[in-house]
N, C-alpha and C positions, 0 to 999 in steps of 0.2 A: 450480566456481563458476557461479552463475547469471548469464547475460549480460543486458545491458540490452535487447537485441533480443528475447530469449526472454520477458522480462517484458512488454515492450510488445506483442508478438504475442498473448500470453495476455489481457492487459487489453482489447485491442481486439477479442478474440473474444467478449466479453460482448455480449449483444443490445443494440443501439442505443448502444454505447459510442463516445465521441468523444474525441479528443485536442485539448487547448487549452493556451495559454500565457498565462493572464491575469495572472500574476505576473512575466512576463519569460521570457527564453529559458533560464534556469537550472533551471526547474522545469516538468516535463511534468505536466499535470493531466488526469486521465481522468474524464470525466463521463458521466452518463446522466440524461436529463431535466433538464439544466442543473444537476445536483447532483454534487458531487465524490465519487468513491468511491476514488480512489487518486491519490497524488502521487509522482512519481519525480524525484529530483535528477539532472539531466543531468550527464554526465561524471564521476559518482562511481564510484569503484572501491575496494571492492565497491559494488554497487548499493544505494541507500537508497530504501525505499518506505514511504510512510505510508498506512495503511489505517484505515477506520472499524471499530470493534470494539465488541462488547458490553462494558460497563464491568467486569463481573466477570471475563470472559475476558481482557480487557486487563490487569488487575492480575495475574492468574495467569501470563500469558505474561511479563510484566515480571519477576516474581519468579523464574520458572524459567530464563529466558534472558537473558544479559547483552547480547545483540544486539537485544533488544526494549526500546524506551524510550518514554516518553510522547511523543505526537505533537509534532513540531517545528513551532512556530508554529501549532498547532492546539489544539482543545479537548482537554486532557490526559485528561479522563474518557472521551472517546469515540474517541480516535485513538491509534494506536501508530505509531512509526517503527521499521522493522526494517532492520537492516544484513544484506544477503544474503551473508554471509561463509561460509556452510556450516553454521553451528550449527543452523539449521533447514533441512531438505531442501526441494527444489522441491515434493515431494509434500506437505509440511506447509504450504508457503506458498500453494499453489493454493486450498485450502479457506478460508484467511483472506481471499484476494482475493474469492472467491465470497461469503463472509459480508459483506464490506464492500459489495459490489454489491447483495446482497439487502437489507441494512439501508437503503440509499438508495432502492431501488425499492419496498420493501415498504410 
């Protein structure tokens, strides 16, 4: 299973990424240029991460994986919430994090 620490380290490895808590201590928000690219629910086990996504890919992922859902409290067209329970491997999650980052910085 993917740990919260592993996810956080990867998110903060993105250029100019910063951690913030604008919604309170329960949700870690990762930003670049003051724009959110990832949200992680603190103390969730397994880890829950919300990522920006291309709308067509977002729908495809939701159809294919039961652990991928429309973004929780976010624009459902552009955000997915993913439960990191192992259905998607870390190697599959990393490109989704990079895509979210790229969509925000692009």
